[in-house]
N, C-alpha and C positions, 0 to 999 in steps of 0.2 A: 613384211618382205617384199610383195606387191606395189605397198604403197610407195616404198622406197626406192623400187626400180622404176616405177612411173615418173618420180620425182628426182629421179639422178641423183639419188643421195644413197648412203649406207644404212642401213636398218638401223645402226646407233645413232647414226646420225638425226634418223627420224624419231626416233624416241627420244632423244636427247631434245630437239624442237619440242615434242608433244610435251614434255615435262616443264620444259619453260615455261609454256602456255599456261599447262595447268596452275603454274605458282602465279601468272599475270595476271590471271584471270579467276584466280583463289576457285579454280571450280571445274572439276572432270566435265574432260568435252570428248571423253570414249567410255565406252563401259566395254566388258567382253561380254561378246556374246558366240555361243558354240565353240568352233576352234579362231575364233577371230577378233573383232571389236566393230561396233557401231557406233555413231555419232550418239550425243548425246542432246536434248531441247538447246544446249545452251549452243553448242557445235553449231546446229542449222540456224539459231538466229543472228551467231556469228559471223556464219557462211554469208547469209542474206545480207551484213551490212557491208562485208566487206567487196562483195557483187556488185553494190551501189557505188565504194569509192571507186571499183575498178570502171563500174560505167561513167563514171564523173571524169577518169581521167583520160579515156576515150573520147569522150565526147570536146573534150579539149585539144583532142590530136583530128584536127580534120582531115581526111585525105589521107589518112594512113593506113588503112587498112586493118587496121591494129583490132583484131574479136577477142576480147578477156576469157571469155567462155571456151574458145575454141586454141585460146594460145598454148603452146607445146612448151612456151618460155617461163624460166624460173622468175618468182619476183620475191622478193627479201625486203618483209615490210618491217619497220622499226617504231615501237614507240615508246618514245622516252616520259618518264616519270615527271610530275612536277617536282620542282624543285623545293 
């Protein structure tokens, strides 16, 4: 619920997105921990890759003032499977 609020999405929409990522990567990205969830090692690995990709975007936007780590904007990433 807190993550959904932070993302500006409904809780079912976040659950659906996480489920799609789980299928896409064929891996658990979060595990239950106490009353919440915790990212898996794979989730941290993906976070590093996405952070690098956002850094590349930032480098291509000189003078834009875009800071991906502090941005409150919502980005939707699409990954197309090979034909």
